[in-house]
N, C-alpha and C positions, 0 to 999 in steps of 0.2 A: 493511414492505417496502422494498424495493430498486428504483431506477430501473434501466432497461437497461443503463446504464454502470457499475452496481456500487454507488451511493452510497444511504445510508439516505433512505428518503421519510419526512418527518413531517406528517402529515395534520392541520395546523392552519393557519389563514390568518395572515399576517403582513404588516406592511408595513414597507419600508426606510425607517428613519429615524422609526420610532415611537419612543415614549418607554420601551421595555422596558429594564430593568437589563442593561447589558452585562455578559458575564461577565469579570470582572477577570483570568482567568488567559489570555485571547485575546490573540494577537499581530495586530494589524490587517495589518501589512504581510504576514505569512504567509496571513493569510485573503484579502486581497486578491489575493494570486498565486493562491491556489485557485480563487477566484472566476473571474479572468480566464483561467486554463487551462480551466475548465470552459467558459465562453463561447467560448472559441476551438475548443474540440474540437467544441461544439454547431455552431457555423457552419460548420466544415469537414466533419462529417458530413452536413449539410443541402446542401452544395456551394454556399454563398452567398458571394460575394466581400466583402472589408471596405467596399468602396465602398457595395454594394447594402445592408450591414448599417447603416452611417452613415446611410444614407437613411431606413431603417426608424425610426431616433430623431432624424431632421432633424437630424443632424450628418455630420461629415467622415469619411473613412477614418481619419484621425490620431486622434481620439478613440477609434474602435473599438481601434486599436493600442494606445492608453493604457490603455484599460478591459482589454484582454487580457494587458497586462504587469503590471497590478496596481498601477498608478502613480496612479490616481485613487481616489476615493469613488464610490459608486454610488448612483443615483436609482432610485426604485422603479420610476418610468415607464419608463426606459431597460430596465431588467431585464425588465419584463412584456413591452415592445413587441418586444425582441429575442428573447425566448423563443416569443412568438406568429410572428414570422418565420421562424424557426428549427424551426417546427412542433413545438414542445413544447407539447403541449395538456392531459397529465396533471397533475391539482391537485396531486397529492403532489410530483411532480418540481418544478413552479414554486414550490411552498412551499418545498421544500428549500433551492433557490438563493438564493431571498429572504432566508431566515433567514441563511444564509451570509454575504450581501451585508450585512444588518443588522449582524451582529458585525464584518464587515471595517470598517465604518465607525465603531465604538467604539475606544477606547484602552484598553490593557491590556498584558500581557505573556504570554507562551507558557509553559506548563507542562502537557504532557498528563497525563492520567490513567493508572493503572497498566495497562491494557488498553484495545481500542479499542471497548469497549460503552460508554463515557462520552458525555457530551452532545456532546463535541467529536469525536467519531469522524469525521463527514461532512468535516472538515477534512482529514484524513489520507486518507481514502478517494477526496477529490476530487483530491489531489495524486497517489495512486499510480495512479489510474485514467487520470490525463492523462500519466504518466511514459512514456518511450520506452525506458529501460534501468532495471531494477531489480535491484541487487545486494545479495545476503543472507548474512550469517554468524550463527549462533547457537552458541556453544560448548557442547559436550556434547549437541546435540540437533539434530534436523532443522528447518531455517527453517520459519516457519509456512504461508509460501504452498506449501511442498511436502508438509506433513502430510495425513494422510488423517484422516477425521473420528475415525475410532476411536483413533488415535495421539492426535489434539488432545485427545479426551475423556478419554484415559488420563492425559495430563500434567497437565491440569487437576485433575482427582480427586486426583491424587498430592498435588499441591501445594495442595489444599483451597481452590481459588480459587472460592468461593459454593456455593451451594446446587445440588440436581440441575437444576433449572429454569434457573439462572443459567449452569452449565456448559453446558446444551443450547443456550442464546441465544449464548452465545459461539462454541461449535462452528458453529452455523448462519451466524453472521455471516462466520465464517472460510472456510466453504463458498461464501459468496457472493461474498465477495472473489476467491476463485481462478476465479471466473467469467472474470476478464479474461485469463486463460490459454488460454481458448478461443475469444476473439474473433480474427475476420479479420485485424484490425490490431494483434494482442496485443504488448506491450510484450516486449522482449528481457529474459530473466530468467537471472542467473548466481548460482549458489550455490556456496558453500564448505561442505562438511559434513566433520566429524572422523569418522577412520575409527572412532573408539570410538562414536561416535553411531549408526553404521551396525551395529556389532556388539551393541549392547546391546538384547535381547530387551523392550523396554517395552510392556507389556500382555500378555504371553505370546505363544507362538508365532505364533499366526494374526495377531494385530495386527502383530506386527514383520515377518512375511513379507508382509502386505500393504502395508506401508510401503515394504519393499524393491522390490516389484512396481510400486508407484506412482512410485517414484523412477526405476525403470528405463523406464517409459513416458515420462516427464517428459524425461529424459536423452535420450531418441530425437528428440524435436521439435527443429526447426530452430532455434527462437527461444528454446531452454532449454539453458543450459551448467552443467553439474554437475561440480564437480572435488572429489575426496577428499583430505582432509588425513591424512597418515599418522599413527599414534600417536606415533612417536618425535619428531615435530616439537612437539607439545605446543601445540596451537590457544590455549587460554587464556593462555599466556603473550607471545601476539601480541596478543590482545584479550580481556579478562576479561568484556566485555559484548556482547551481541548489539546488531547495528546492520544499517540498512538504508540504503542510497545510491540517492537517486531522481534521474535525471536525465531532462531534458525535450529534445523534438526541436528547440523554437525557441531559438536560440542565445543570445537575451536573457535565457533564464531559467537562472539558475546552478543547481547541485546543491543538494540537502538531504539533509542526514543525520539519520535518525531513530534516536535512541540509546535503548535500552531498559535498565532499571536495576531493581533491586528496589522503588523506591520510587515508581517511575512511569517517565515517559519525556519524553524533549525532541527538539524539532526545532533543528537547529544549520544556519545558512546563511552564517556569517562565513568568509572566505577561509581564517584560520589554522586555524579547527576543521577544514574540508574537506579543507585540505592534510593535516594529520596523519590524518584518517580514510582518505584516497586513499593514503597512505603504508601504512598497517595493512592496507588491501584489497590493494595491490601485493604487500606481504610474505606475506599468506595465499597469494595465487595462485601466487606463486613457489614457496613451500614445498610445495603442494598438488601433486598427481600429475596430469599432463597430462588434458584431458577425454577425449580417446580411450581412455584406460584405464579410466575410470568403468564402461562396460558389464560388462566382464569381471571388475571387481571385485565389482559387485553380483549377477552370475552366480554367483561362488563362494559368496556368502553366503546366496543363494536355495536353499532346500533343500526336497526333499518332507516332508509332514506325517509326523512321526514314527509309526511303527506301533502303539505303544502310546496314541497321543493320543486323547482322547476327543472 
């Protein structure tokens, strides 16, 4: 199951600092940032000041700031006391954050798995959930946050990404991730989608039209911007890989690029890498049609069911 903020809950007990073997693929700096962002969001949602949070763990406001900035390791007792102060009573939600903090205290490197159903899904979901701006591009396809379940299921089946049960699990996870779009304080989402991806009737007429209807509904939301990249531009020439850029409200947190490729995925947070991805994003947006033209374009593609359709 997932917590109300959209992060998977792992129903087992854990102690930060236990002697469990850390995952060598984890990057502790990135994990500390994920834990810090989660703690900050929980504190703000509870309406508790940094000073009051500090008192809950017998520390100063500055320690809370360092914890939320991901600049320190985490003690199990501090996490437990903060969660209690913030009113997080659900065992699964507490366990999930404790496990994440435990991994953040380890040493390793970051290399995500080929999808978000791996053991490290909670890291990305914590970052995505805490973001204030999510920018997505996927060459030849609709970005995952905007996919309908039927469209997503069809793509996974075509790619033969696991058994029917595994595909169902991945689609279910995607739907739960998309719940952040319906939050009262939802992040801003900016999508650049290729015209060819919108014209391609993946899954058949009904699935295709359902996807277009969903995009039209999303593009009408104040928090969502959708731009269509014309066919003559050739989006893959600008970027041949799908990627997501995450930005956070707190100025002390830098952007993160989540890059997907056939062998897996990576998080990048170095200035040079981010500068390159921001240049690519700017190029995509400049070449795409203005957002105010998206509704008309989608209207032209949406048609009634053909008379001979079954």
